[in-house]
C-alpha positions as CSV (number, residue, x, y, z in Angstrom):
1,M,-14.4,-12.8,-8.9
2,A,-16.6,-12.0,-5.8
3,L,-13.9,-13.2,-3.5
4,V,-11.3,-11.1,-5.3
5,I,-13.5,-8.0,-4.9
6,L,-14.0,-8.8,-1.2
7,L,-10.2,-9.2,-0.7
8,A,-9.6,-5.9,-2.5
9,L,-12.1,-4.2,-0.3
10,L,-10.3,-5.5,2.8
11,T,-7.0,-4.5,1.4
12,A,-8.3,-1.0,0.6
13,L,-9.5,-0.3,4.1
14,D,-6.1,1.3,5.1
15,A,-6.1,3.5,2.0
16,M,-9.6,4.6,2.6
17,A,-8.8,5.3,6.3
18,I,-6.0,7.6,5.1
19,D,-7.4,9.3,2.0
20,M,-11.0,9.9,3.2
21,Y,-10.2,12.0,6.2
22,L,-7.4,14.1,4.7
23,P,-9.9,16.9,3.6
24,G,-11.2,17.0,7.1
25,M,-7.8,17.8,8.8
26,P,-8.3,21.6,9.0
27,M,-11.8,21.0,10.5
28,I,-10.4,18.6,13.1
29,A,-7.8,21.2,14.0
30,Q,-10.6,23.7,14.6
31,T,-12.6,21.3,16.6
32,Y,-9.8,20.6,19.1
33,D,-8.2,24.0,18.8
34,V,-4.8,22.6,17.9
35,S,-2.2,23.2,15.2
36,A,-2.1,21.5,11.8
37,G,1.1,19.7,12.8
38,S,-0.8,18.2,15.8
39,V,-3.5,16.8,13.5
40,Q,-0.9,15.4,11.1
41,Q,0.2,13.2,14.0
42,T,-3.0,11.2,13.4
43,L,-1.5,10.1,10.1
44,S,1.9,9.2,11.5
45,V,0.2,7.2,14.3
46,F,-1.9,5.4,11.7
47,L,1.2,4.4,9.6
48,A,3.1,3.2,12.7
49,G,0.1,1.1,13.7
50,L,0.0,-0.5,10.2
51,A,3.7,-1.4,10.4
52,L,3.3,-2.9,13.9
53,G,0.0,-4.6,13.2
54,Q,1.4,-6.5,10.2
55,C,4.1,-8.0,12.5
56,L,1.5,-9.1,15.0
57,Y,-0.8,-10.8,12.5
58,G,1.9,-12.9,10.8
59,P,2.3,-15.5,13.7
60,L,-1.5,-15.3,14.4
61,L,-2.3,-16.3,10.9
62,E,0.1,-19.3,11.2
63,R,-1.4,-20.4,14.5
64,F,-5.1,-19.8,14.1
65,G,-5.5,-19.9,10.3
66,R,-6.5,-17.0,8.0
67,R,-10.2,-16.4,8.9
68,M,-10.2,-15.8,12.7
69,P,-7.3,-13.2,12.9
70,L,-8.9,-11.4,9.9
71,M,-12.3,-11.2,11.6
72,V,-10.7,-10.0,14.8
73,G,-8.8,-7.4,12.8
74,L,-12.0,-6.2,11.2
75,V,-13.8,-5.9,14.6
76,I,-10.8,-3.8,15.9
77,F,-11.0,-1.6,12.8
78,V,-14.7,-1.0,13.3
79,A,-14.1,-0.3,17.0
80,G,-11.3,2.2,16.3
81,S,-13.5,4.0,13.7
82,V,-16.3,4.3,16.2
83,V,-14.0,5.7,18.9
84,A,-12.5,8.1,16.4
85,A,-16.0,9.4,15.5
86,L,-16.8,9.9,19.2
87,A,-13.3,11.2,20.3
88,P,-13.7,14.1,22.7
89,T,-10.0,15.2,22.5
90,L,-7.1,14.9,20.1
91,E,-5.5,12.3,22.4
92,W,-8.5,10.1,22.1
93,L,-8.4,10.5,18.3
94,L,-4.7,9.6,18.2
95,A,-5.5,6.4,20.2
96,A,-8.4,5.6,18.0
97,R,-6.3,6.0,14.8
98,F,-3.7,3.6,16.2
99,L,-6.4,1.1,17.0
100,Q,-7.9,1.6,13.6
101,A,-4.6,0.9,12.0
102,I,-4.0,-2.3,14.0
103,G,-7.3,-3.5,12.6
104,A,-6.6,-2.4,9.0
105,A,-3.3,-4.3,9.1
106,A,-5.2,-7.6,9.1
107,G,-6.8,-6.5,5.7
108,L,-3.3,-6.1,4.3
109,V,-1.7,-9.3,5.6
110,A,-4.5,-11.9,5.4
111,P,-5.6,-11.5,1.8
112,R,-2.0,-11.9,0.6
113,A,-1.6,-15.1,2.6
114,I,-5.0,-16.5,1.3
115,V,-4.0,-15.9,-2.3
116,A,-0.6,-17.4,-1.7
117,D,-2.3,-20.5,-0.2
118,L,-4.7,-21.0,-3.0
119,C,-2.8,-20.0,-6.2
120,D,0.5,-20.6,-8.0
121,V,2.8,-17.7,-9.0
122,N,1.1,-17.0,-12.4
123,S,-2.4,-17.1,-11.0
124,S,-1.5,-15.1,-7.9
125,A,0.1,-12.4,-10.1
126,R,-3.2,-12.0,-12.0
127,I,-5.1,-11.9,-8.7
128,F,-2.7,-9.4,-7.0
129,S,-3.0,-7.2,-10.1
130,L,-6.8,-7.3,-9.9
131,L,-6.6,-6.5,-6.2
132,M,-4.5,-3.5,-7.0
133,Q,-6.9,-2.3,-9.7
134,V,-9.9,-2.5,-7.3
135,M,-7.8,-1.1,-4.4
136,M,-6.7,2.0,-6.4
137,I,-10.3,3.1,-6.7
138,A,-9.9,4.2,-3.1
139,P,-7.5,7.1,-3.8
140,V,-9.9,8.3,-6.6
141,V,-13.2,8.0,-4.6
142,A,-12.2,8.5,-1.0
143,P,-11.1,12.2,-1.1
144,M,-14.3,13.1,-2.9
145,M,-16.4,11.1,-0.6
146,G,-14.6,12.7,2.4
147,G,-15.4,16.2,1.0
148,F,-19.1,15.3,0.5
149,L,-19.3,14.0,4.1
150,L,-17.6,17.1,5.4
151,E,-20.2,19.3,3.8
152,H,-23.2,17.2,5.0
153,G,-22.1,15.8,8.4
154,G,-18.7,17.1,9.5
155,W,-15.5,15.2,9.9
156,R,-17.0,12.7,12.4
157,G,-19.2,11.4,9.7
158,I,-16.1,10.2,7.8
159,F,-15.2,7.9,10.7
160,W,-18.8,6.6,11.0
161,T,-18.7,5.8,7.3
162,L,-15.4,4.0,7.7
163,A,-17.0,2.0,10.5
164,L,-19.8,1.1,8.1
165,F,-17.4,-0.1,5.5
166,G,-15.5,-2.2,8.1
167,G,-18.8,-3.7,9.2
168,I,-19.8,-4.6,5.7
169,G,-16.4,-6.2,5.2
170,L,-16.8,-8.2,8.4
171,V,-20.3,-9.5,7.6
172,W,-19.3,-10.3,4.0
173,S,-16.1,-12.0,5.2
174,L,-17.9,-14.2,7.7
175,K,-20.0,-15.6,4.7
176,A,-17.4,-15.7,2.0
177,I,-13.8,-15.9,3.2
178,P,-12.5,-19.5,3.1
179,E,-10.1,-21.1,5.6
180,S,-7.1,-21.7,3.3
181,L,-4.6,-23.0,5.9
182,D,-4.8,-26.7,6.6
183,P,-4.8,-27.6,10.4
184,E,-1.7,-29.8,10.0
185,H,0.3,-26.8,8.7
186,R,-0.4,-24.6,11.7
187,V,2.3,-23.9,14.2
188,A,2.4,-23.3,18.0
189,L,2.3,-19.7,19.2
190,S,5.1,-18.7,21.5
191,V,7.8,-16.1,21.7
192,G,10.4,-18.6,20.5
193,S,8.3,-19.8,17.6
194,V,7.5,-16.2,16.5
195,V,11.2,-15.2,16.6
196,Q,12.2,-18.4,14.9
197,G,9.6,-17.9,12.2
198,Y,10.7,-14.4,11.3
199,L,14.4,-15.3,11.5
200,A,13.8,-18.3,9.2
201,Q,12.0,-16.0,6.8
202,S,14.7,-13.4,6.8
203,R,17.2,-16.0,5.7
204,R,15.3,-16.6,2.5
205,R,17.6,-14.5,0.3
206,V,15.4,-14.4,-2.8
207,F,12.3,-13.5,-0.7
208,M,14.3,-10.7,1.0
209,A,15.7,-9.3,-2.3
210,Y,12.2,-9.1,-3.8
211,T,10.8,-7.6,-0.5
212,A,13.5,-4.9,-0.6
213,A,12.6,-4.1,-4.2
214,G,9.0,-3.7,-3.2
215,G,10.0,-1.4,-0.4
216,F,11.7,1.0,-2.9
217,V,8.8,0.8,-5.2
218,L,6.5,1.8,-2.4
219,G,8.9,4.5,-1.4
220,S,8.7,5.9,-4.9
221,L,4.9,5.9,-4.7
222,F,4.9,7.6,-1.3
223,T,7.3,10.2,-2.5
224,Y,4.9,11.0,-5.3
225,I,1.9,11.1,-3.0
226,S,3.6,13.5,-0.5
227,A,5.4,15.8,-3.0
228,A,3.0,16.1,-5.9
229,A,0.6,18.5,-4.2
230,F,3.5,20.9,-3.4
231,V,5.0,20.7,-7.0
232,F,1.7,21.3,-8.8
233,T,0.2,24.0,-6.5
234,E,3.4,25.9,-5.6
235,H,5.5,25.5,-8.8
236,F,2.8,25.2,-11.5
237,G,0.1,27.3,-9.7
238,M,-2.7,24.7,-9.8
239,T,-5.6,25.1,-7.4
240,P,-6.2,22.3,-4.8
241,T,-9.4,21.3,-6.6
242,H,-7.6,21.0,-10.0
243,F,-4.8,19.0,-8.4
244,S,-7.3,16.5,-6.9
245,Y,-8.5,15.8,-10.5
246,L,-4.9,15.3,-11.6
247,F,-4.3,13.0,-8.7
248,A,-7.4,11.0,-9.5
249,A,-6.3,10.7,-13.1
250,N,-3.0,9.3,-12.1
251,S,-4.8,6.8,-9.9
252,V,-6.8,5.7,-13.0
253,G,-3.5,5.3,-14.8
254,L,-2.4,2.8,-12.1
255,I,-5.7,0.9,-12.7
256,L,-5.0,0.8,-16.4
257,G,-1.5,-0.4,-15.8
258,G,-2.9,-3.2,-13.7
259,A,-5.3,-4.1,-16.6
260,L,-2.3,-4.2,-19.0
261,A,-0.4,-6.4,-16.5
262,N,-3.3,-8.9,-16.5
263,W,-3.5,-8.9,-20.3
264,L,0.2,-9.5,-20.6
265,S,-0.1,-12.3,-18.0
266,V,-2.9,-14.0,-19.9
267,S,-0.9,-13.6,-23.1
268,G,1.8,-15.8,-21.5
269,M,4.3,-13.3,-20.2
270,T,6.0,-14.3,-16.9
271,P,5.5,-12.1,-13.8
272,A,9.2,-11.4,-13.7
273,R,9.3,-10.0,-17.2
274,V,6.2,-7.9,-16.6
275,T,7.8,-6.6,-13.4
276,Y,11.0,-5.6,-15.3
277,I,9.0,-3.8,-18.0
278,G,7.1,-1.8,-15.4
279,L,10.2,-0.9,-13.4
280,G,12.1,0.0,-16.5
281,V,9.4,2.3,-17.8
282,H,9.0,3.8,-14.3
283,A,12.7,4.5,-13.8
284,L,13.2,5.8,-17.4
285,A,10.2,8.2,-17.2
286,G,11.6,9.5,-13.9
287,A,15.1,10.0,-15.4
288,L,13.7,11.8,-18.5
289,L,11.6,14.1,-16.3
290,T,14.6,14.9,-14.1
291,L,16.6,15.7,-17.2
292,A,13.8,17.9,-18.5
293,V,13.5,19.8,-15.3
294,T,17.2,20.4,-14.9
295,S,17.6,21.5,-18.5
296,G,14.6,23.9,-18.3
297,L,12.4,22.0,-20.7
298,A,9.8,20.7,-18.3
299,T,6.7,22.5,-19.3
300,F,3.4,21.7,-17.4
301,E,2.4,19.3,-20.2
302,V,5.8,17.5,-20.2
303,Y,5.8,17.2,-16.4
304,V,2.3,15.9,-16.3
305,G,2.8,13.5,-19.1
306,L,6.1,11.9,-17.9
307,L,4.8,11.7,-14.4
308,A,1.7,9.9,-15.5
309,V,3.8,7.4,-17.4
310,A,6.0,6.8,-14.3
311,I,3.0,6.3,-12.0
312,G,1.0,4.3,-14.5
313,A,3.9,1.9,-15.0
314,L,3.6,0.9,-11.3
315,G,0.4,-0.9,-12.2
316,L,2.6,-3.4,-14.0
317,V,4.7,-3.9,-11.0
318,F,2.7,-4.2,-7.8
319,G,0.7,-7.4,-8.4
320,N,3.5,-9.2,-10.2
321,L,6.3,-8.2,-7.7
322,T,4.0,-9.2,-4.8
323,A,3.4,-12.6,-6.4
324,L,7.1,-13.2,-7.0
325,T,7.9,-12.2,-3.4
326,M,5.2,-14.5,-1.9
327,N,6.2,-17.3,-4.2
328,H,9.5,-17.5,-2.4
329,G,8.1,-17.0,1.1
330,G,7.9,-20.7,1.9
331,R,5.0,-22.5,3.6
332,Q,4.4,-19.9,6.3
333,A,2.6,-17.5,4.0
334,G,1.2,-15.5,7.0
335,V,4.7,-14.7,8.4
336,A,6.0,-14.0,4.9
337,S,3.1,-11.6,4.2
338,A,3.6,-9.8,7.5
339,L,7.4,-9.5,7.1
340,M,7.0,-8.3,3.6
341,G,4.4,-5.6,4.5
342,T,6.4,-4.4,7.5
343,L,9.7,-4.1,5.6
344,H,7.8,-2.4,2.7
345,Y,6.6,0.4,5.1
346,L,9.9,0.7,6.9
347,L,11.9,1.0,3.7
348,A,9.3,3.5,2.2
349,A,9.5,5.5,5.4
350,G,13.3,5.5,5.1
351,V,13.1,6.8,1.5
352,G,10.7,9.5,2.7
353,Y,13.0,10.6,5.5
354,V,16.0,10.9,3.2
355,V,14.0,12.8,0.6
356,S,12.8,15.2,3.4
357,L,16.4,16.1,4.1
358,A,17.1,17.3,0.5
359,T,16.2,20.7,-0.9
360,Q,12.6,20.5,-2.1
361,G,11.8,21.4,-5.7
362,P,10.2,20.0,-8.9
363,A,13.4,17.9,-9.8
364,L,13.5,16.0,-6.5
365,M,10.3,13.9,-7.0
366,P,11.3,12.5,-10.5
367,L,14.9,12.0,-9.3
368,T,13.6,9.9,-6.4
369,I,11.4,8.0,-8.8
370,A,14.3,7.2,-11.1
371,L,16.7,6.2,-8.3
372,C,14.0,4.0,-6.5
373,G,13.1,2.4,-9.8
374,A,16.7,1.6,-10.7
375,T,17.4,0.2,-7.2
376,A,14.3,-2.0,-7.5
377,I,15.5,-3.3,-10.9
378,A,18.9,-4.1,-9.3
379,L,17.3,-5.9,-6.4
380,C,15.1,-8.0,-8.8
381,A,18.1,-8.9,-10.8
382,L,19.9,-10.0,-7.6
383,A,16.8,-12.1,-6.7
384,T,17.0,-13.8,-10.1
385,R,20.7,-14.6,-9.7
386,L,20.1,-15.9,-6.2
387,M,17.3,-18.1,-7.4
388,Y,19.4,-19.6,-10.1
389,R,22.2,-20.3,-7.6
390,E,19.8,-22.1,-5.3
391,E,18.5,-24.2,-8.2
392,D,22.1,-25.2,-9.0
């Protein structure tokens, strides 16, 4: 259990690096005398660094094992956090955020590879669900912690705190993280081997179908994160403080969904079935909420309730879908984890871009949830069909 908590802490570094500094954006803009849009670039740069970093770590995990690249990534994360805390200009902060993201990417890729090395699909589904439960504490705690640090130390104190968390993760990892990749399974590191590894992985049709499903699920979650504040503050008239409580409550719903997923797994339900249940509830709640909005029946209580069901249902999905994906990733779990994570972010970004082109309103978010959920169900069904064909 201690190892699971540590892996969850490492996985949550990216979420903490995003959520903790969000309340400090206006103060950062004042410090550098720049626009809000300029400060928002620090988030875009961070997400780009996460996508690129995951690609980089895949081959490194296959060549040097799981421990060493993870430790290097944590050192980079701490260094990036320190540079961000000391950044004299916005350009320095942008560079620091990119460096921070490259380090945080190791905390996304390596734990998935370690779990895939050590566990079968059923055990890994339970562990990935536990990782998600612990990880989802970050969106609940990080904004409140960021607000406290802003009041008592300014926005630079947020990055010093992130450096501290990264340092704790580094020291703890040096003592507790096992090397799960046998030396005989390591591969040479060259441009040819890297390209060959990713090409071979992309030809695993079941893996790619599950990966695409995960990308649409993440796109649904990112749509909620980016649109919910607008809907509840502009349409329903909530204050930012009250919305933060609502956001935290939905994060708790995700944790409870993960707990239910673990209970169903222990009861003997397969990861695939739990995934279908979660996706079905997610898509259905989104569709019902879309219907309620378009028909004029979406009161505040109805909107909050159906949205909570849709988001909470993802707690059933994340751990089990990750386990199913990694189970079909073959022996090179590091490359599989890296490719999965990169494609997840790219697909989610694509969903976000398409949504940004549409007319914004209270119906757009639940409609996106319903469509992403239905697409993910179709892709999981495709993966199942492909798996049966391969077995035949």
